[in-house]
TIKE-10853 format. One record per residue (C-alpha): x, y, z; residue number from 1; chain. Coordinates in Angstrom, 3 decimals. Layout:
! residues N
       east      north         up   pos   unit
          X          Y          Z   NUM      A
...
! end
This chain:
! residues 155
       east      north         up   pos   unit
      4.999      0.509    -15.768     1      A
      6.292      2.569    -12.862     2      A
      9.628      4.332    -12.990     3      A
     10.775      3.741     -9.414     4      A
     14.298      4.277     -8.135     5      A
     15.792      1.303     -6.365     6      A
     15.290      1.510     -2.610     7      A
     18.684      2.117     -1.003     8      A
     20.216     -0.436      1.308     9      A
     19.236     -3.976      2.175    10      A
     15.592     -4.989      2.174    11      A
     13.897     -5.211      5.570    12      A
     13.233     -8.551      7.198    13      A
      9.650     -9.644      6.548    14      A
      7.722    -12.498      8.114    15      A
      4.378    -14.066      7.439    16      A
      2.010    -14.909      5.869    17      A
     -0.136    -14.389      8.956    18      A
      0.651    -11.795      9.970    19      A
      2.600    -10.510      6.997    20      A
      4.745     -7.796      8.516    21      A
      8.015     -5.904      8.499    22      A
     10.415     -6.837     11.305    23      A
     13.442     -4.569     10.708    24      A
     14.127     -1.015      9.509    25      A
     10.953      0.227     11.226    26      A
      9.735      3.624     10.059    27      A
      9.897      6.486     12.586    28      A
      6.482      6.921     14.216    29      A
      6.199     10.545     13.057    30      A
      6.570      9.454      9.412    31      A
      4.042      6.660      9.927    32      A
      1.598      9.188     11.341    33      A
      2.140     11.697      8.549    34      A
      1.493      8.984      5.973    35      A
     -1.653      7.902      7.833    36      A
     -2.953     11.483      8.004    37      A
     -2.525     11.838      4.242    38      A
     -4.174      8.470      3.571    39      A
     -7.239      9.123      5.693    40      A
     -7.712     12.572      4.135    41      A
     -8.271     11.150      0.640    42      A
    -11.766     11.915     -0.681    43      A
    -14.557      9.512      0.254    44      A
    -12.428      7.078      2.279    45      A
    -13.570      5.942      5.676    46      A
    -11.835      4.133      8.507    47      A
    -13.165      0.871      9.884    48      A
    -11.793     -2.258     11.569    49      A
     -9.612     -4.216      9.191    50      A
    -11.001     -7.298      7.485    51      A
     -7.561     -8.662      6.635    52      A
     -4.881     -7.520      9.066    53      A
     -3.800     -7.670     12.693    54      A
     -5.698     -5.960     15.504    55      A
     -4.809     -2.274     15.770    56      A
     -4.020     -1.982     12.068    57      A
     -5.695      1.130     10.704    58      A
     -7.710      0.380      7.567    59      A
     -9.267      2.427      4.811    60      A
    -12.339      1.569      2.803    61      A
    -14.184      3.126     -0.122    62      A
    -17.984      3.096      0.121    63      A
    -20.122      1.168     -2.340    64      A
    -21.115      3.432     -5.209    65      A
    -17.898      5.469     -5.124    66      A
    -15.641      4.738     -8.021    67      A
    -15.506      1.703    -10.205    68      A
    -12.273     -0.087     -9.402    69      A
    -12.105     -3.791    -10.238    70      A
    -12.593     -6.438     -7.551    71      A
     -8.808     -6.949     -7.541    72      A
     -8.381     -3.357     -6.286    73      A
     -9.688     -4.429     -2.870    74      A
     -8.243     -6.728     -0.233    75      A
    -11.557     -7.849      1.252    76      A
    -14.890     -6.109      1.019    77      A
    -14.116     -2.483      0.157    78      A
    -10.825     -2.373      2.120    79      A
     -8.076     -1.141     -0.186    80      A
     -5.304     -0.219      2.268    81      A
     -4.171     -0.595      5.847    82      A
     -1.165      0.524      7.834    83      A
      0.236     -1.725     10.525    84      A
      0.787     -0.746     14.185    85      A
      3.779      1.422     15.138    86      A
      6.037     -1.529     16.020    87      A
      5.881     -2.516     12.333    88      A
      5.103      0.620     10.278    89      A
      4.619     -1.093      6.923    90      A
      1.380     -1.060      4.971    91      A
     -0.563     -3.227      2.548    92      A
     -2.093     -1.687     -0.549    93      A
     -3.535     -3.055     -3.766    94      A
     -1.984     -2.357     -7.160    95      A
     -2.287     -3.825    -10.644    96      A
      0.016     -6.822    -11.166    97      A
      2.458     -4.943    -13.419    98      A
      2.863     -2.254    -10.740    99      A
      3.470     -4.926     -8.098   100      A
      6.263     -6.261    -10.320   101      A
      7.796     -2.770    -10.486   102      A
      7.575     -2.294     -6.707   103      A
      9.242     -5.643     -6.049   104      A
     11.948     -5.073     -8.652   105      A
     12.838     -1.712     -7.081   106      A
     12.704     -3.369     -3.603   107      A
     10.039     -1.058     -2.119   108      A
      7.868     -3.974     -1.086   109      A
      6.883     -7.590     -1.520   110      A
      3.656     -9.345     -2.492   111      A
      1.519    -10.852      0.212   112      A
      1.961    -14.626     -0.102   113      A
     -1.775    -15.380      0.270   114      A
     -3.760    -12.203     -0.405   115      A
     -4.168     -9.772     -3.280   116      A
     -2.011     -6.993     -1.861   117      A
      1.570     -5.867     -1.623   118      A
      3.454     -5.044      1.542   119      A
      5.092     -1.635      1.199   120      A
      8.004     -1.072      3.549   121      A
      7.582      1.830      5.978   122      A
      9.321      5.114      5.102   123      A
     12.701      5.648      6.772   124      A
     12.968      9.324      5.800   125      A
     11.010     12.133      4.132   126      A
     12.122     11.224      0.606   127      A
     10.826      7.681      1.111   128      A
      7.609      9.073      2.583   129      A
      6.994     11.011     -0.641   130      A
      7.628      7.980     -2.849   131      A
      5.387      5.751     -0.719   132      A
      2.699      8.444     -0.760   133      A
      2.767      8.251     -4.577   134      A
      2.239      4.473     -4.377   135      A
     -0.684      4.972     -1.992   136      A
     -2.228      7.467     -4.401   137      A
     -1.880      4.938     -7.241   138      A
     -3.604      2.332     -5.081   139      A
     -6.401      4.790     -4.293   140      A
     -6.805      5.562     -8.006   141      A
     -6.948      1.816     -8.713   142      A
     -9.678      1.316     -6.105   143      A
    -11.729      4.283     -7.311   144      A
    -11.375      3.312    -10.963   145      A
     -9.458      6.455    -11.941   146      A
     -6.060      4.858    -12.558   147      A
     -4.957      5.337    -16.131   148      A
     -2.502      2.747    -17.331   149      A
     -0.675      3.014    -20.584   150      A
     -2.188      0.821    -23.259   151      A
      0.599     -1.359    -24.735   152      A
     -1.065     -0.944    -28.141   153      A
     -0.417      2.809    -27.929   154      A
      3.357      2.380    -27.457   155      A
! end
């Protein structure tokens, strides 16, 4: 279970399922770029054309043999995350189902209606950038098999 603050303000307008994108409250380009720079600097990730998103989306993959995340930690092939073009600024990542519930409840994103990912709204300010960066790191840990979730039996 994630302890996320509720995202302030109304939720952005989203459309889809194909493409599944954010239409309002677009993140400033500089924040989109800072998030992308952090994402692509994660160990072992590589950039390649998306297998699931719109043209010009920037996608990240984890090579075979790196990590041991479950099949559900990937969108298609070894793609675990992508950020949409600047006119949108949102991103799709994979998370365990319970984490997706937490993200939706706190209104930071919404599940993709047809794929195994969650749309995370683009960051409107630096504080949101930091929170979204934490979600990206959780997604990366999920894909690499290093995510530790609390065992309900231990509670």
